[in-house]
C-alpha positions as CSV (number, residue, x, y, z in Angstrom):
1,M,16.0,-29.0,10.2
2,I,18.8,-25.5,10.2
3,V,16.7,-22.8,10.8
4,I,18.6,-19.0,10.9
5,S,16.8,-15.9,11.9
6,D,17.8,-12.3,11.4
7,T,16.8,-9.7,13.9
8,S,13.6,-8.7,12.2
9,P,11.6,-11.8,12.4
10,A,12.3,-12.5,16.2
11,L,12.2,-9.4,17.3
12,N,8.9,-8.5,15.7
13,L,7.6,-11.5,16.7
14,A,8.6,-10.4,20.5
15,A,7.2,-7.3,20.2
16,V,3.9,-9.0,20.3
17,G,4.2,-11.4,23.0
18,Q,4.7,-14.7,19.9
19,L,8.3,-15.2,19.7
20,T,7.5,-19.3,21.1
21,L,5.6,-19.4,17.1
22,L,9.7,-19.9,16.3
23,E,10.5,-22.5,18.3
24,R,6.9,-23.9,17.7
25,L,7.2,-24.4,14.0
26,Y,11.2,-25.0,14.1
27,G,12.2,-26.2,17.8
28,E,15.7,-24.6,17.8
29,V,16.3,-21.8,15.9
30,L,20.3,-20.8,15.4
31,I,21.1,-16.3,15.6
32,P,24.3,-15.5,14.9
33,P,25.9,-13.1,17.6
34,M,25.2,-9.6,16.3
35,V,21.3,-10.7,15.7
36,A,21.5,-11.3,19.6
37,E,23.1,-8.1,20.6
38,E,20.8,-6.6,18.3
39,L,17.8,-8.1,20.1
40,G,19.5,-7.6,24.0
41,R,19.6,-4.2,22.8
42,N,15.4,-4.1,22.0
43,G,15.1,-5.8,25.9
44,L,15.3,-9.3,24.5
45,D,16.5,-11.8,27.5
46,L,18.2,-14.9,25.5
47,R,17.8,-16.8,28.5
48,T,14.2,-16.9,28.8
49,A,14.6,-18.4,25.1
50,E,17.1,-21.5,25.6
51,W,16.0,-22.5,21.9
52,L,17.6,-19.6,20.6
53,K,21.0,-20.7,20.0
54,V,23.9,-18.0,19.4
55,E,26.1,-19.3,16.7
56,A,28.6,-17.2,14.9
57,P,30.2,-17.6,10.9
58,E,33.1,-18.6,10.3
59,D,34.2,-16.6,7.6
60,A,34.9,-13.4,8.6
61,D,36.1,-11.9,5.3
62,A,32.2,-12.4,3.8
63,V,30.7,-11.2,6.8
64,R,32.8,-7.4,6.4
65,S,32.3,-8.2,2.3
66,L,28.6,-8.1,2.6
67,Q,28.7,-5.5,5.5
68,K,29.3,-3.0,2.8
69,I,25.5,-3.3,1.7
70,L,23.6,-4.8,4.2
71,D,23.3,-4.3,8.2
72,P,25.9,-6.4,10.2
73,G,22.8,-8.8,11.8
74,E,21.5,-9.4,7.7
75,S,25.4,-9.7,6.5
76,E,26.3,-12.8,9.7
77,A,22.8,-14.7,8.9
78,I,23.2,-15.0,5.5
79,I,27.0,-16.4,5.7
80,L,25.7,-18.8,8.7
81,A,22.6,-19.8,6.8
82,K,25.2,-20.9,4.0
83,E,27.9,-21.9,5.7
84,R,25.0,-24.3,7.8
85,H,23.9,-25.0,4.6
86,A,20.3,-24.3,6.4
87,D,17.1,-25.3,5.2
88,L,15.0,-22.0,5.9
89,L,17.0,-18.5,6.6
90,L,14.2,-16.0,7.8
91,I,14.9,-12.5,6.8
92,D,12.1,-9.5,6.1
93,E,14.3,-6.5,4.2
94,R,14.1,-7.1,0.7
95,R,18.0,-6.5,-0.2
96,G,19.0,-9.2,2.0
97,W,16.3,-11.0,0.9
98,K,17.2,-11.0,-2.5
99,L,21.0,-11.7,-1.9
100,A,19.9,-15.0,0.3
101,V,18.1,-16.1,-2.7
102,Q,21.1,-15.1,-5.3
103,R,23.4,-17.3,-2.9
104,G,20.9,-20.1,-3.1
105,L,19.4,-20.3,0.0
106,S,15.6,-20.9,0.9
107,V,13.9,-17.6,2.5
108,T,10.7,-16.7,4.2
109,G,9.9,-13.5,6.6
110,L,7.4,-12.8,8.9
111,L,4.3,-13.1,6.5
112,G,5.4,-16.5,5.4
113,V,6.5,-17.4,9.4
114,L,2.4,-16.4,10.2
115,A,1.2,-18.5,7.3
116,E,3.1,-21.5,8.5
117,A,1.8,-21.5,11.8
118,K,-1.6,-20.6,10.6
119,K,-1.3,-23.6,8.6
120,R,-0.1,-25.9,11.4
121,G,-2.5,-24.8,13.6
122,L,-1.0,-22.7,16.1
123,I,-2.7,-19.7,15.4
124,E,-6.4,-18.9,14.1
125,A,-5.7,-15.7,12.2
126,C,-2.8,-13.8,10.9
127,R,-4.3,-10.6,10.7
128,P,-4.6,-9.8,14.7
129,I,-0.8,-10.4,14.8
130,L,0.2,-8.6,11.5
131,D,-2.1,-5.8,13.3
132,E,-0.3,-5.3,16.2
133,M,3.0,-6.1,14.7
134,T,2.5,-3.0,12.8
135,R,1.0,-1.1,15.9
136,V,3.2,-2.3,18.8
137,A,6.4,-2.9,17.2
138,G,6.5,-0.4,13.9
139,F,6.0,-3.9,11.0
140,W,5.8,-1.7,7.9
141,I,4.1,-3.6,4.5
142,G,2.6,-2.0,2.4
143,S,-1.0,-2.3,1.8
144,D,-1.4,-3.6,-1.7
145,L,1.2,-6.4,-0.3
146,R,-0.9,-6.7,2.8
147,A,-4.4,-6.7,1.3
148,R,-2.6,-9.7,-1.2
149,Y,-1.7,-12.1,1.7
150,L,-4.7,-11.3,4.1
151,A,-6.8,-12.4,0.7
152,A,-4.7,-15.7,0.6
153,M,-5.2,-16.6,4.3
154,G,-8.5,-16.3,3.3
155,E,-8.3,-12.9,5.8
156,A,-9.4,-10.6,3.3
157,D,-11.0,-6.8,4.1
């Protein structure tokens, strides 16, 4: 399975000590150079996460074109996912998500990662991690979406 991650899923999970969920769910996860740079700027030492592999997209023109509307990490992640025929792209930002889906990519975000981890028995509940990401990492989720998500996870308020 080929999984590519944008910055947000890895950074938010790392902030609450749950980065290894990605490894446990997907094994190896590819990240483009700009994502690796963003993670490094935020204190994540990639040498401690050898399963995060840095790989650059080949089509620099396509990346530059996307950078007119998305940030560099998202742009590289989408192009890399398309080039590698990724099974899954991990991305949270709405605009990037929509563009990835328009390009035929299968996407999920942090909420999907947590739901899958719970389904596989890797975590007991999504709520504590979600709440901690909101507090510690500044992860933002609208109150309506949060309520619907937690209800779907059997963890309603």
